[in-house]
C-alpha angles and dihedrals in degrees: 000000000000116000135213116243105253123151090203092059104041126174119244115235121235135176119245123235125225127023098289110123094004121128132206133193109198119185140168143117125305119296096020094122099257097139100030093053092046089054089056092062116104115291098343126202114192122215104196115203084161132021099267098135100058092110097043121084132203101027121127109237147161123209114229120206100164140024095250090061089056092048090052091051093048089050091053093045096049104037105122091227090053099047098090092052092041092054091050089059104031142026103165124051112198114205110196113209135356092199094054092044092054091056091054092047092050091052091048094048093049091051091047092055096034098241134127097228137011089244094053095054125101093035092305097314090101133235095249095136091051090048092049092050091048089055098043102048100066092039089054091049092049096049093046102052099082100257124116109257121203115189119193126206137166120240123260136151134262135185111241132171116260126215090284094049093254116136115247132175119244137169110271138166107282124235145068106339092224091061100034094052096052089047091050091049095046098046124091093208131035108192124190116199122212118195116228099204128227124327127225089266090061093249126124113261112228114258123254120235124222116203104176129070120254137169090262102049141012117248137131151139139226087229116086095209099048107130115255094230142014109208090205118035109218137138090248094050093046092050091048090051091053091048090050092050092052094045092049090050089054093048099046099039095038093233133132120237116230135204118270090251091055091047091049091050089059091060100038109110124202108261123193119208122245089254092050092050096049091045093052092045091050091052093052091045089054091051092049091048090053088054093048092247101116090122089067090052091050091049091055093047090050091055093060106026102030136249117323091007126132137201088235089065095043118125125232090247089063096072091120090058091046091051090056093046090052091047092052092046091053089051089050092051091048 
């Protein structure tokens, strides 16, 4: 249920149980099990920006060879009217890989703004903000819809400041910084995979997974009690670790975990449509005009829409401004 914004009636935060709505970024070198383990998560759906599923059978997938294809898929996955059907078919969305996706997004953004490179746009100042927003928006949609998202990246290195402010090189997800960083920020779990080589029997030893940040590699979790390391990286072990972290949070902090839907309800804010906002504002404006106070109405509109602007001329992308106008008008009317 959507809530009204009221600092005197706040919602109380709670962690969600299960994998619904949780997001993972798993990275490492080749043949560490990134894709195969992801495909063992519940009801996987594979989004292939590169051909990483050629040796895995039985997984629903769609190949992606441009950014617009990805945007179409995200739209279908996250449409409110589609969610019930989507969740019947899928629980885990596998995004493979960040590096390949960034190349498609760069090509799309350059075409959108009619430039050869991101750096050459905006008269040589670059269209980096536009590129970043183009990357962030669908990732945010995907990680907010209640499915489990599983991003895959290769390992690279990045210079980061240490405790003394000195730059030091550490292992980091590889790829365009403007895509990697939003994914890192959005994900609940950053998992670094370390290969364990070949055993005496000549077979590959399963990788180990590192879930806490160190000086050598970037990893981490929003959950305090996530284990630092999984000796054997598998879908089952990773899910057990998440369940343990949530259960421990409940035990130590004396709280009760909720479902993702319940958690989402606590952050859903009442949103009026453009038509509802303009209709309510018009009604108050009529009342103020009848009282000879139209100048007060115009002063409020000017604050949010600019001098000589009117609500009648407002665009549909100005709903935030209209919300604030309506709020101030309600205060004025008492």
